[in-house]
C-alpha angles and dihedrals in degrees: 000000000000092000091068094061094071092055100053115125127226091278091055093252132123112241122226089246092052091050091050090049095051113120115271092248093052106102127210146087126241116245119172091338093308125112107234130191118264124221116279105239122220132191092276092054095044094044090054092047094048091047090053093046091053094047098040093040092057091047093046099046091054090055104038093257127131134231125189134188135230103288095065110111123222122194100212101178139323109327097358130102129167138188109208119202089244136357132190136203106200128222116290095024127117110278118250120256117267094235141017133035124318112253096177126062121261118225093252139017121194128199126188104212117232119210100241110106094235091051091050090049092049094051099039101037114016101037093039088060096039097047091049091052089048090055101246105164098206128035118188123195117192113189113189092185093060093026092231134137117201125187121195128191125209109248128213089262091060095254130113120252125193110263104169143347137180140172098199148344126059124317103208098173107050110183111253094003110090112200095014117129120192114200102197093179088060090052094049088048089054090052091048089061090069119100128248119279111274118231118250114259 
C-alpha cells in the first residue's frame, strides 16, 4: 500500500478523494481515514463471487437492474469507504453514475465471507453496522465454510433484521428480488469441483 503514503493529509489521514483516486491495482478499504487491508481472496471466494455475478447479472439485465463486482468503491460516510464483493441496484431505482464512487446506497450489498477471523469480524460486525448506517436495504452474507446464505433487511430503527437464510436447496422467493431463484446446491456443487488445498513449498 505504498501508493497511499503520498496522499496522506496534514493529520496523517487518507482523504476520501485520495482513496477514490488510488490506482486500480492499489488494494485497501478506507476506515476512519486509514487504508486497511482487504481480504485475500482464494479460489473458493472467487468462485462463489463469479457464480453470483453470473446468476444475478442475468436476472438483473432482464429487469433493468444493475449488478457490480468487488472493485466498485462506496463512500459510506466521512472517512469510510468500502468495496463489497457485489452490490445491486434493483429494478425501478435510479441508475448508478457512469464514473466515480457511489455516494448513495445500493439496494443490496453482498459479502462472501472468508475464513480468517478478522475477515469474519469485518463482514459480520463492522460491515453489518456500516452498511446499515449507510442505508443499504438488503445485506447478504454468503459463507462457503458453513455453506449458509443469510439475508438481512434494514428495519425502521436502522438495524438489520434476519429476513431469510438457507443452507441448501432452491430459494424461490428471494426477498426484494422478484423472479430470482437461488440454487444453493448448484453453488456448493461448483465449489466442490475445486481441488484439494496444495501444501506450501
